[in-house]
Every structure is written in structure tokens, then in C-alpha cells.
ZAMARGU-4260 file (C-alpha; in steps of 0.2 Angstrom, whole numbers, plus 5000, padded with zeros to 4 digits):
<rodrens>
0) 4946/4916/5071 | 4934/4903/5079 | 4918/4900/5071 | 4910/4908/5086 | 4918/4923/5084
5) 4914/4926/5066 | 4895/4922/5070 | 4897/4934/5085 | 4905/4948/5074 | 4894/4946/5061
10) 4878/4949/5072 | 4887/4964/5080 | 4888/4972/5062 | 4870/4966/5058 | 4863/4974/5075
15) 4875/4989/5072 | 4868/4993/5055 | 4850/4992/5060 | 4854/5003/5075 | 4859/5016/5063
20) 4847/5015/5052 | 4832/5017/5064 | 4842/5032/5073 | 4846/5039/5054 | 4827/5038/5051
25) 4822/5048/5067 | 4837/5060/5074 | 4836/5073/5060 | 4818/5075/5063 | 4823/5079/5082
30) 4837/5090/5078 | 4828/5100/5066 | 4817/5104/5081 | 4832/5109/5092 | 4844/5117/5080
35) 4846/5120/5061 | 4854/5105/5051 | 4859/5106/5034 | 4863/5091/5021 | 4880/5094/5015
40) 4880/5092/4994 | 4887/5076/4990 | 4901/5075/4978 | 4900/5069/4961 | 4913/5052/4957
45) 4922/5048/4942 | 4928/5031/4949 | 4919/5015/4945 | 4907/5023/4933 | 4906/5030/4915
50) 4890/5040/4918 | 4894/5058/4924 | 4879/5059/4935 | 4884/5049/4948 | 4885/5056/4966
55) 4895/5047/4980 | 4878/5039/4987 | 4871/5035/4970 | 4885/5023/4964 | 4881/5005/4960
60) 4897/5001/4970 | 4905/5008/4986 | 4916/5024/4984 | 4924/5033/4998 | 4927/5052/4993
65) 4943/5059/5004 | 4945/5077/5004 | 4963/5084/5003 | 4958/5095/5018 | 4954/5080/5027
70) 4970/5072/5023 | 4979/5086/5029 | 4972/5090/5045 | 4982/5076/5053 | 5001/5073/5059
75) 5006/5061/5046 | 5014/5069/5030 | 5014/5052/5022 | 5000/5050/5009 | 4998/5031/5013
80) 4999/5032/5031 | 4984/5047/5029 | 4973/5036/5019 | 4976/5022/5031 | 4967/5033/5045
85) 4953/5039/5037 | 4948/5025/5024 | 4940/5010/5031 | 4948/4996/5021 | 4967/5003/5020
90) 4980/4996/5031 | 4999/5004/5032 | 5011/4995/5041 | 5028/5001/5044 | 5040/4987/5043
95) 5058/4989/5047 | 5074/4979/5045 | 5067/4973/5028 | 5079/4981/5015 | 5070/4991/5002
100) 5053/4988/5011 | 5058/5001/5024 | 5058/5014/5011 | 5043/5009/4999 | 5031/5004/5011
105) 5017/4993/5004 | 4998/4999/5007 | 4984/4986/5007 | 4966/4988/5003 | 4953/4974/5011
110) 4966/4964/5018 | 4973/4959/5000 | 4991/4961/4992 | 4996/4977/4989 | 4998/4974/4970
115) 4980/4969/4970 | 4974/4986/4971 | 4975/4998/4956 | 4982/5016/4959 | 4975/5030/4945
120) 4979/5048/4944 | 4965/5058/4936 | 4959/5041/4931 | 4976/5035/4921 | 4985/5021/4927
125) 5000/5026/4938 | 5016/5015/4937 | 5023/5004/4950 | 5038/5006/4959 | 5054/4994/4954
130) 5054/4986/4971 | 5048/4968/4975 | 5045/4964/4992 | 5054/4950/4995 | 5059/4949/5015
135) 5045/4945/5028 | 5034/4960/5027 | 5017/4962/5022 | 5016/4961/5003 | 5030/4948/5001
140) 5031/4946/4982 | 5021/4962/4977 | 5027/4975/4968 | 5015/4990/4972 | 5013/5007/4968
145) 5022/5020/4979 | 5010/5032/4986 | 5022/5041/4995 | 5028/5047/4977 | 5014/5059/4976
150) 5012/5075/4988 | 4996/5079/4997 | 4997/5096/4992 | 4994/5091/4972 | 4978/5083/4977
155) 4960/5089/4978 | 4953/5073/4982 | 4955/5054/4982 | 4942/5041/4979 | 4944/5025/4984
160) 4933/5011/4975 | 4929/4997/4986 | 4925/4984/4975 | 4933/4973/4960 | 4935/4982/4945
165) 4947/4973/4932 | 4933/4973/4920 | 4931/4993/4920 | 4951/4996/4922 | 4960/4980/4918
170) 4975/4971/4927 | 4978/4974/4946 | 4959/4980/4951 | 4955/4963/4961 | 4952/4973/4978
175) 4947/4988/4972 | 4954/5006/4964 | 4962/5021/4973 | 4960/5036/4959 | 4969/5052/4966
180) 4961/5068/4957 | 4974/5082/4957 | 4971/5099/4963 | 4964/5110/4947 | 4966/5130/4950
185) 4971/5145/4939 | 4973/5156/4956 | 4975/5156/4974 | 4987/5144/4983 | 4994/5139/5000
190) 5010/5136/5009 | 5011/5124/5025 | 5027/5122/5036 | 5027/5108/5049 | 5037/5102/5063
195) 5035/5086/5073 | 5042/5073/5083 | 5041/5056/5093 | 5040/5057/5113 | 5037/5041/5120
200) 5041/5028/5132 | 5047/5011/5125 | 5045/4996/5135 | 5053/4979/5126 | 5052/4963/5132
205) 5069/4966/5142 | 5071/4985/5144 | 5062/5002/5145 | 5066/5019/5142 | 5061/5036/5135
210) 5064/5041/5118 | 5062/5059/5108 | 5067/5055/5090 | 5060/5054/5073 | 5060/5074/5072
215) 5051/5079/5055 | 5051/5094/5046 | 5041/5096/5031 | 5037/5114/5019 | 5024/5109/5006
220) 5012/5121/4996 | 5004/5123/4980 | 5000/5139/4969 | 4987/5140/4956 | 4993/5151/4939
225) 4983/5157/4924 | 4988/5147/4908 | 4985/5160/4892 | 4967/5166/4894 | 4957/5153/4901
230) 4968/5138/4905 | 4977/5134/4921 | 4993/5128/4929 | 4993/5121/4947 | 5011/5119/4954
235) 5013/5109/4971 | 5030/5101/4979 | 5036/5097/4996 | 5052/5097/5004 | 5053/5083/5018
240) 5067/5080/5032 | 5064/5066/5043 | 5075/5058/5056 | 5077/5039/5061 | 5067/5031/5074
245) 5073/5017/5085 | 5064/5005/5095 | 5075/4989/5099 | 5078/4981/5115 | 5095/4976/5125
250) 5107/4966/5113 | 5114/4953/5128 | 5128/4948/5115 | 5136/4965/5121 | 5145/4968/5137
255) 5137/4977/5145 | 5120/4974/5136 | 5113/4990/5128 | 5102/4995/5113 | 5113/4994/5099
260) 5102/4991/5085 | 5093/5003/5075 | 5074/4997/5073 | 5061/5009/5066 | 5057/5021/5053
265) 5072/5026/5043 | 5080/5042/5039 | 5072/5051/5025 | 5075/5067/5015 | 5064/5070/5000
270) 5059/5083/4988 | 5043/5081/4976 | 5036/5092/4962 | 5018/5091/4953 | 5012/5101/4939
275) 4995/5100/4933 | 4987/5110/4918 | 4972/5112/4908 | 4970/5124/4892 | 4955/5125/4880
280) 4958/5125/4863 | 4940/5130/4858 | 4922/5129/4862 | 4924/5109/4861 | 4942/5104/4863
285) 4954/5105/4877 | 4972/5100/4883 | 4977/5094/4900 | 4993/5086/4906 | 5003/5084/4923
290) 5022/5080/4926 | 5029/5075/4943 | 5046/5071/4950 | 5054/5065/4967 | 5072/5063/4972
295) 5070/5053/4990 | 5085/5047/5000 | 5080/5034/5013 | 5093/5028/5026 | 5089/5011/5036
300) 5098/4998/5047 | 5101/4980/5045 | 5105/4971/5061 | 5119/4974/5073 | 5135/4964/5069
305) 5145/4961/5085 | 5164/4962/5084 | 5163/4942/5084 | 5152/4939/5071 | 5161/4930/5057
310) 5155/4944/5044 | 5166/4955/5054 | 5184/4961/5052 | 5190/4964/5069 | 5205/4976/5061
315) 5190/4988/5054 | 5177/4986/5067 | 5184/4981/5084 | 5168/4984/5092 | 5156/4977/5078
320) 5146/4988/5068 | 5129/4993/5061 | 5126/4991/5041 | 5116/5006/5034 | 5107/5003/5019
325) 5104/5018/5009 | 5089/5017/4996 | 5086/5031/4984 | 5072/5034/4974 | 5070/5043/4957
330) 5052/5043/4952 | 5045/5052/4937 | 5030/5054/4926 | 5022/5063/4913 | 5005/5064/4905
335) 4998/5073/4890 | 4979/5071/4882 | 4965/5080/4874 | 4947/5079/4877 | 4932/5086/4866
340) 4918/5080/4856 | 4918/5069/4840 | 4900/5072/4834 | 4889/5066/4849 | 4904/5056/4858
345) 4913/5062/4871 | 4931/5059/4867 | 4948/5058/4877 | 4965/5053/4871 | 4980/5052/4882
350) 4998/5047/4882 | 5005/5043/4901 | 5022/5039/4907 | 5033/5036/4921 | 5048/5027/4928
355) 5054/5022/4945 | 5073/5019/4950 | 5078/5012/4965 | 5097/5015/4968 | 5105/5005/4983
360) 5120/5009/4994 | 5128/4998/5008 | 5136/5010/5020 | 5146/5006/5037 | 5150/4988/5031
365) 5161/4975/5026 | 5165/4962/5014 | 5173/4949/5027 | 5180/4940/5012 | 5192/4952/5007
370) 5198/4954/5025 | 5207/4971/5029 | 5207/4977/5010 | 5187/4978/5011 | 5177/4994/5007
375) 5166/4999/5021 | 5155/5009/5008 | 5147/4998/4992 | 5137/5005/4977 | 5125/4989/4979
380) 5114/4991/4960 | 5099/4998/4954 | 5082/4992/4950 | 5071/5002/4936 | 5054/4999/4931
385) 5046/5010/4917 | 5028/5011/4908 | 5019/5020/4894 | 5001/5020/4892 | 4991/5026/4877
390) 4971/5028/4880 | 4957/5032/4869 | 4939/5033/4878 | 4922/5037/4871 | 4906/5040/4879
395) 4888/5046/4876 | 4871/5044/4881 | 4858/5035/4870 | 4838/5039/4873 | 4829/5021/4872
400) 4809/5022/4874 | 4811/5005/4884 | 4823/5011/4896 | 4818/5022/4912 | 4835/5035/4909
405) 4847/5037/4896 | 4859/5022/4892 | 4875/5028/4895 | 4889/5020/4883 | 4906/5021/4886
410) 4920/5011/4876 | 4940/5012/4874 | 4956/5005/4869 | 4972/5005/4880 | 4990/5000/4874
415) 5002/4998/4887 | 5023/4995/4886 | 5033/4991/4902 | 5051/4988/4905 | 5062/4981/4920
420) 5079/4982/4923 | 5093/4975/4933 | 5110/4982/4936 | 5124/4974/4946 | 5132/4982/4961
425) 5151/4985/4961 | 5163/4971/4962 | 5166/4970/4982 | 5147/4971/4985 | 5144/4954/4979
430) 5161/4946/4977 | 5169/4933/4986 | 5187/4937/4991 | 5202/4928/4996 | 5198/4926/5014
435) 5186/4911/5021 | 5173/4920/5026 | 5154/4928/5021 | 5155/4936/5004 | 5146/4951/4999
440) 5143/4968/5008 | 5136/4963/5025 | 5118/4970/5028 | 5113/4971/5011 | 5125/4962/4998
445) 5126/4969/4980 | 5116/4962/4966 | 5127/4951/4956 | 5131/4951/4937 | 5120/4936/4934
450) 5107/4944/4943 | 5106/4958/4929 | 5090/4957/4918 | 5082/4970/4903 | 5066/4964/4899
455) 5049/4972/4891 | 5031/4966/4888 | 5017/4976/4881 | 4998/4972/4882 | 4983/4981/4871
460) 4965/4980/4877 | 4948/4985/4874 | 4934/4989/4885 | 4913/4992/4886 | 4903/4998/4898
465) 4885/5002/4899 | 4873/5010/4914 | 4856/5015/4914 | 4840/5011/4922 | 4827/4998/4919
470) 4814/5006/4928 | 4814/5022/4938 | 4821/5013/4954 | 4831/4999/4946 | 4849/5004/4939
475) 4860/4992/4932 | 4878/4991/4924 | 4889/4981/4912 | 4906/4981/4908 | 4918/4970/4898
480) 4937/4971/4895 | 4948/4959/4885 | 4966/4960/4885 | 4981/4953/4876 | 4998/4952/4884
485) 5013/4949/4873 | 5021/4937/4889 | 5008/4927/4895 | 4991/4927/4883 | 4974/4934/4884
490) 4960/4938/4896 | 4943/4942/4897 | 4934/4951/4912 | 4916/4954/4915 | 4906/4963/4928
495) 4887/4965/4933 | 4881/4977/4944 | 4863/4985/4950 | 4856/4996/4963 | 4836/4997/4968
500) 4829/5011/4977 | 4816/5006/4987 | 4814/5025/4992 | 4823/5041/4991 | 4833/5037/5006
505) 4837/5016/5005 | 4843/5007/4991 | 4852/4991/4990 | 4867/4987/4979 | 4876/4972/4970
510) 4889/4967/4959 | 4898/4952/4952 | 4913/4952/4943 | 4927/4943/4936 | 4945/4949/4938
515) 4963/4946/4934 | 4981/4952/4940 | 4996/4949/4927 | 5012/4945/4932 | 5022/4960/4934
520) 5039/4960/4924 | 5046/4962/4943 | 5039/4945/4948 | 5045/4937/4932 | 5063/4942/4931
525) 5069/4949/4947 | 5084/4941/4953 | 5094/4944/4969 | 5109/4933/4980 | 5111/4934/4998
530) 5122/4926/5012 | 5111/4916/5025 | 5117/4905/5039 | 5109/4888/5041 | 5115/4880/5057
535) 5131/4892/5057 | 5136/4888/5040 | 5135/4901/5025 | 5126/4899/5011 | 5122/4908/4996
540) 5103/4909/4993 | 5098/4915/4975 | 5080/4921/4969 | 5079/4915/4951 | 5068/4920/4938
545) 5057/4906/4932 | 5065/4907/4915 | 5081/4903/4922 | 5089/4884/4920 | 5090/4883/4938
550) 5072/4887/4942 | 5067/4875/4928 | 5076/4862/4936 | 5067/4863/4952 | 5050/4863/4940
555) 5047/4881/4939 | 5035/4886/4926 | 5031/4902/4917 | 5019/4914/4927 | 5003/4915/4922
560) 4988/4928/4928 | 4980/4928/4944 | 4961/4927/4942 | 4946/4932/4953 | 4928/4931/4956
565) 4920/4946/4966 | 4903/4946/4974 | 4898/4961/4983 | 4880/4965/4991 | 4874/4980/5002
570) 4864/4994/5007 | 4863/5014/5005 | 4853/5025/5020 | 4854/5043/5018 | 4842/5055/5026
575) 4846/5074/5029 | 4862/5074/5038 | 4863/5057/5041 | 4871/5042/5030 | 4876/5024/5032
580) 4882/5012/5018 | 4885/4993/5022 | 4894/4983/5010 | 4899/4964/5011 | 4912/4955/5000
585) 4917/4939/4995 | 4933/4938/4984 | 4941/4922/4978 | 4958/4923/4970 | 4965/4907/4961
590) 4983/4906/4955 | 4990/4919/4968 | 5009/4922/4964 | 5019/4918/4978 | 5037/4917/4981
595) 5044/4899/4985 | 5053/4896/5003 | 5071/4894/5002 | 5075/4877/4995 | 5092/4872/5002
600) 5104/4858/4996 | 5111/4854/5016 | 5093/4851/5021 | 5086/4840/5009 | 5096/4827/4998
605) 5084/4828/4985 | 5086/4846/4982 | 5104/4845/4983 | 5103/4833/4967 | 5094/4847/4958
610) 5104/4861/4962 | 5122/4854/4964 | 5125/4854/4945 | 5123/4873/4945 | 5134/4875/4961
615) 5120/4883/4972 | 5117/4882/4990 | 5100/4886/4990 | 5087/4894/4979 | 5069/4901/4978
620) 5057/4907/4963 | 5040/4914/4961 | 5026/4901/4959 | 5006/4902/4955 | 4997/4889/4964
625) 4988/4898/4978 | 4969/4900/4981 | 4962/4911/4992 | 4944/4917/4998 | 4943/4935/5006
630) 4927/4938/5015 | 4921/4954/5025 | 4911/4968/5028 | 4913/4987/5027 | 4902/5000/5037
635) 4902/5018/5034 | 4892/5029/5044 | 4891/5049/5044 | 4881/5063/5054 | 4882/5082/5051
640) 4876/5093/5063 | 4876/5112/5061 | 4872/5123/5076 | 4869/5141/5078 | 4879/5144/5092
645) 4890/5127/5095 | 4897/5126/5077 | 4897/5112/5066 | 4900/5094/5070 | 4903/5079/5059
650) 4901/5062/5067 | 4911/5047/5058 | 4911/5028/5059 | 4922/5017/5046 | 4922/5000/5051
655) 4930/4984/5042 | 4927/4965/5046 | 4939/4954/5035 | 4945/4937/5033 | 4957/4926/5022
660) 4958/4908/5020 | 4969/4898/5008 | 4960/4885/4999 | 4973/4877/4990 | 4993/4876/4991
665) 5005/4877/4978 | 5013/4860/4971 | 5028/4857/4959 | 5028/4840/4952 | 5046/4840/4951
670) 5048/4843/4971 | 5034/4834/4974 | 5042/4817/4968 | 5056/4818/4979 | 5058/4806/4993
675) 5056/4819/5004 | 5046/4835/4996 | 5051/4852/5004 | 5039/4864/5009 | 5035/4876/4994
680) 5024/4888/5005 | 5027/4884/5025 | 5017/4892/5040 | 5025/4907/5042 | 5022/4913/5024
685) 5004/4905/5025 | 5002/4917/5040 | 5009/4932/5031 | 4997/4930/5016 | 4982/4926/5026
690) 4983/4936/5042 | 4995/4951/5038 | 4982/4964/5041 | 4969/4966/5056 | 4953/4956/5055
695) 4943/4971/5061 | 4948/4990/5060 | 4936/5003/5066 | 4939/5021/5066 | 4926/5034/5074
700) 4931/5051/5071 | 4922/5068/5077 | 4927/5085/5068 | 4920/5101/5075 | 4921/5119/5067
705) 4916/5136/5074 | 4922/5153/5068 | 4939/5153/5068 | 4942/5136/5079 | 4941/5119/5072
710) 4947/5102/5081 | 4945/5084/5076 | 4947/5068/5086 | 4948/5050/5081 | 4950/5034/5088
715) 4956/5019/5077 | 4954/5002/5083 | 4965/4987/5077 | 4962/4969/5082 | 4975/4957/5086
720) 4987/4948/5073 | 4995/4932/5076 | 5012/4933/5071 | 5017/4915/5066 | 5034/4908/5069
725) 5042/4892/5062 | 5040/4884/5078 | 5020/4887/5083 | 5026/4886/5101 | 5036/4903/5099
730) 5019/4913/5089 | 5014/4928/5097 | 5001/4942/5094 | 5002/4961/5091 | 4986/4965/5104
735) 4969/4974/5102 | 4973/4990/5100 | 4965/5009/5101 | 4975/5024/5095 | 4968/5041/5098
740) 4973/5056/5087 | 4970/5073/5093 | 4971/5090/5084 | 4965/5108/5085 | 4966/5124/5074
745) 4964/5142/5074 | 4963/5152/5060 | 4971/5170/5061 | 4964/5186/5050 | 4973/5185/5033
750) 4971/5166/5032 | 4985/5159/5042 | 4982/5144/5053 | 4990/5136/5068 | 4987/5119/5071
755) 4994/5108/5086 | 4992/5088/5086 | 4996/5074/5094 | 4994/5057/5085 | 4994/5041/5098
760) 4991/5052/5112 | 4990/5038/5123 | 5007/5032/5117 | 5000/5014/5112 | 5011/5000/5107
765) 5009/4983/5098 | 5012/4969/5112 | 5032/4965/5113 | 5039/4952/5105 | 5043/4939/5119
770) 5059/4935/5124 | 5058/4916/5118 | 5052/4922/5102 | 5067/4934/5100 | 5080/4919/5104
775) 5072/4906/5094 | 5073/4915/5078 | 5092/4918/5080 | 5104/4907/5070 | 5115/4896/5077
780) 5100/4888/5087 | 5093/4898/5101 | 5103/4902/5117 | 5100/4914/5131 | 5111/4928/5121
785) 5099/4937/5106 | 5101/4954/5096 | 5087/4963/5104 | 5082/4971/5087 | 5065/4965/5083
790) 5058/4971/5098 | 5041/4972/5090 | 5032/4965/5077 | 5035/4973/5059 | 5018/4967/5054
795) 5009/4978/5068 | 4997/4988/5058 | 5000/5005/5065 | 5020/5003/5067 | 5028/5005/5084
800) 5036/5022/5085 | 5024/5028/5100 | 5018/5045/5103 | 5019/5060/5089 | 5019/5077/5094
805) 5016/5090/5080 | 5014/5109/5075 | 5010/5116/5058 | 5007/5133/5052 | 4998/5136/5034
810) 4995/5152/5026 | 4982/5152/5010 | 4979/5166/4997
</rodrens>
């Protein structure tokens, strides 16, 4: 972004904030003269504070509180996508043809990496996915929590802390924290049946057509049950079936040219169950716990192989074939804890554990090196990540005469164990057969025996939190956390935060903190191999763990933690039914972990000298060494109006502007001393790290209720994203786009509600990928023929599926 545009954007936000502040000070007065208004009770939050009395507008750092009702009042059945439409700083792109990332799509907060946001359930750390995003998608190199393993029906609220919080919660909370709070009910319940599908007009760079696909059926619900005399057991679940979508262009390698790719959302079937329970033992102590399970099957597609592809066996596929990649997720978790008091100290002890398994099959494919003896369906291997966490937390208030309020003290201890395992696929999924042809299953080769790994680690940590008021107007918070990891060492993080209330309506707040993100086991030990074509020659490229002999020969070093420095400053204004928060942030991260470029023997003699002794064609590995700065501002405004005859209106504005710059690039001494040092972090991946999310995102919403009727409309604006290519001449942009979503409901007697809605009502798409870019990405080098698959960029922040129509029937009791 140019300096002029940055300044213009900054002026726009400042002006908007001032106008909203002034309007907030005056509008409620006039509204009170005309119609009755009411101030809705402000929710008490638990995220980012150990003080039990903090409301959403009284916090020292910005916290968004999203109710389950708000999440369910939209067409999406995916939690991550639902959050991205509401929270100002969350983005959820929908990549395609990116192997496992098609099924475990990463969400980002404030444009940071998906693994730089901590996900909690009821304040307890959630386990990550076993998947590492190693392809060219947002969050390349990250292993993040799969938000879509949690059904919306299980939630009461979601709290999004938009501030660095490693000093409070430990690793990963550099960008912020997403705390999923489970529903607690001993009675009542509800069930929802929904159906929807895409009805859209597709226009790629070389064709246009109408498409009706992606039919999605889901049945979800929850029920509250009594547990003994005073306890509760809330059981929730979801069944979902989604058909695939396809938005490819013409493949001109086929005669006649036609759309033979399947470029879009994967086909999916899933069953998800969640149970949450609580039981008082006496007047002081109670038990709590929860358990979850998900079985999810996704089938996505790789690129189409024409009949004359070197990876084809004509006797098996005389007309070519489209490989299918099946990713099966088995995810489960459990928690057990007790809370009560030890003397004057509120105490909480818990054990939380979870595991994520991702099993791959490659179907409708072939291993051409086995010729006519090749299988067509392959078991391609398995990834397994497990985590167990033990917590002990204590808190109480002290009355100190020199403070204007009680001093809230919290301290605690945490011990965590992690495990990561890779299992190889069956022989033909990866092996080289007797025929001179590319080895491994086409589309997704299996994990090799040499990729297998079984690693674990542990860490312990302790924290101290203090919150109080120095004066009636000045609040402060201090947090300190120390952790020790068995693999990379120690880390200490601190945070100072403050808030000054000039009046009951206006306050400023800010914080300064340090943070960290430990290198994940997935980044330290993931390994896979695949055949890439370089100038038309098949080469076997392997992702090596940094501990391997090959990576060490290239100069790889043990990974260390990413460190961050976070600064935040903002203000809060609220009067009557109007509220406004404006929060700026500056996040500096050093030693960010990235996945290197492919280092090839065929293109660099020095690299060949290092790799030839190992019989390796090409290699890549994870590395520290990138420093970044992310700056931005969030604006959240809301106005609530209640009228006697025209109903209740909630008008909301959520806006985010953020920019990331790369301040330092990685250097490996072994490679930098070669006659021609290879690129470790080239422009495509630089762009992916720094510009993978829109710099500007605005969400304007209006919710209306009157008697049995309700309706909502929201418009989400996304600024354009530059999609960089190896050759800058073929760069293109996704374009500035605004999506409009509409929904209306009617509640019949007996608590039955019918809902009709449309997402992306005006059928907006990102700008199509230009023909020149599509051709340039081919190997061998550019020709007039191309496969037509990537008709739209997989980095588009809202995907590329078009208009979605849906209907929903809900019954509550």
C-alpha cells in the first residue's frame, strides 16, 4: 500500500471515530424524545481477565462477545466462517486443490498466522490439528486448531480477545485468543434442520456457465438434562452432508475444450457430538467436564491429468483422470475438573486431553511407475497429534487501603504434554515401480517409510495476574508467565495494561506485552515427499525435519520460539444504546517460522553438491529468521433502538485495517556461502505471509425484530489482495468486493421458526485469474494450452462459490 493510501485510510478511521463519538453523544437524546430506547445489559467476560466483575465494555483490552443466536442466524454451518462474518479481525479463506488444507481450512486473526491465535474451550487450551499447511495457502507452514470440529449448537457465546495474551495464557496467543464457551443447561433444548445450495453464474477468464451445486443438509440440536439433584448435562450434536462445488475454467488441453477440473469446496459428511456437564458436590465444591467427538470425511480433487500426462497409464485411464483426495478426520477431547474454595482462594483444578487424527486415501488415481499393475485406490498414510494439559488456578481479592478497589490476584500452574506421529502409506502409494514414470499415487503421493516419526515433548508453566484500580478512574493489570519446554528451553512473557475512565461514558485503554509461540511438533518433525516437475523432468522433493541429516547438511538448525512485542492503544465510548470502541495495535514478531523454498539439485550446482551424497533431488525445511511488523486498527460500533410499534433495531459496524511488513529475511550460513546462494524465501511466499488477508475489512449489519418476525442484513467489504507470482509480470489482484447477506425468520406458535436466507445475494466473485497467469504457472513452460483449474485465486478472503440460498426450520422447547 502506498504512503498516501495509508495516510488516507488513517484519516478516514480517525474521522469516522470522531463522527461516531459525537453522534453517540447526541443521538440517544433525540431518540428518547421520539421513541423509547433501552440499554441492553452488557455481558460479563472471562477472557483476558481474572477479575470476575469485568463487562465487555469495561475490559482493559478489546473483547468481542458473539452469542450463539447470532452465529446460528446465517447460512453457514461452519463455525470458522460464521465467526469471520461477524468478528472484525477474523478472516476465513476457502482454499482449493491444496491437499489436506481443503478440509482443515485455517482462520486468521488480525492478519497473523493461524497458529498465532490461541483457541480455548471454557478457558482451557484446545488441541491443534495434526495437519501442517505446506502448500500455497494462507497459513503456509502452520498447524492450527480446527475450529470446525466444534458444532455451533454446543456454544453459548464466543469471546474473541483482540490483544496479545501470552503472559496470561502461554504459547500461541500472539494475535489474540478465541474462547469458546459451552452451553450450560439442565432443561430445554432445540433442533434445527437446514438445507441450502449454491445457485450462481460463473464467469472465468475463458468461459461462463450457470451452476447449482454444493447442496448442504444439516441436522443439529441440543438438549439440557438434569444431573442428579442440582447438576446439568447438556448434549449437542450435528449431522452434516455437503456436496462438492466446482468453479474451474476450460481445459484447452482437452478436445473439445471443457471444464474437467473440480475446483472448489470438498464433498463432506460429518457427525459431531459434544457433552458438557456440571455437578455441585456441596456448598463449596463442584465437578465439571466435557467430551467431544467428530468423524468427518472430506473428498477434494487434485488437478486433472489428461490422457497423455506422463503420470497416466493409458490402459487404465484412456481419457485421462481426476485424482480424488479423501481426508478423514477423527477428533476427540475430554476434560474433567473441580472448582471451589480453599480458604479465601477460589480454586480450579482440571485435566484436559484431546487428539486429532487425519487419515489420507488417494482414489481414482494411479502410480504410473507400476504400469498396468498399478492400483487405482491407495491408503496414503496418517497424521496424529495429541495433547494433555493439567491446570491449577487460584484467585482472590485483597482489600488494600492505598488502592481504590480490591486487588484481584490470580496465579496458577500448567503442565502440558504433546505427541506427534506420522504413519506411512501402503507400498504403491509412494514406491517407485519397474516402469520409468513418476512414482507415487498421482494427486497425493503416500507418506514414505522414511517420513515416519513418533515424537513427544512436555512443558511446565506458572503465571501471576494482578488487577485493580490506582484511583477511581485508573485501572491497571500486570501479568507475568514463565514456561519451560523440554525441547527448546525457557520463555518468560509479561504484560502491562491500563484503562482511564474520564467519565462514565468515555475511557482510553492500552497495553504493552511480550509474547511467544513455541515451534509446534508438526513444524519440527513433519516430513513428506512428492514428485514435482522441473522443466518437464520429474524430481522427488522432500520436506525434511530440521533434525535430519539432509536438513543439517543444508544448514538447518533446531527451531526456537517466535517472540513478539505487542503495543495497543484505544478508547471506549458508550452512552445509552450507543457504543463505540476503537483499538490500534502494533505487533512485532521476531524469528517467525517459515517453510523454505524447494532447494533443487537441478537448478543449483552448490545445492547439488550438498544433496547428491544423500540421493535427494530436492529438499525443503522449516526455519526461523523472518521478522515482521503488523499494524492496524479495529473499529466496532453498535446502536440499539427499541420502538413501540416498529420493533427493535440493532445497527452494527465492525471494521479492521491491518498491514504486515517483512523486516528481516532468513539466512543460512551454509547456503549463503555457495557461489550462487539459492532463495530461501522468495516473492510468492513473501507475499503469502505479508499480504494473505485483505488490508481492509468492513462489516455493516442491521438486525430487526418485531413480534414473531425478525430479519437481518449485513454487507461485508473486502479490499483487494495482490496474488504474487514468481514472475511479477503475471501478478493479479482479487479486487475490492462487497458481499451482501440477507435472512428473514418467522416464529410460529409452539416455538417453531422458519428461516429463509441468501448469502452473497448479488453473486459476487473475486476477479478471475487472467489467462496469462494460468498459462505461466504450467510446467513445462507457458503454452497456449492450460488446465483451466485455478480460475479464481484460492486466497480470496470469502472464497469463490457465489450465491448461496438456504432454508431452515428450528424447534425449541
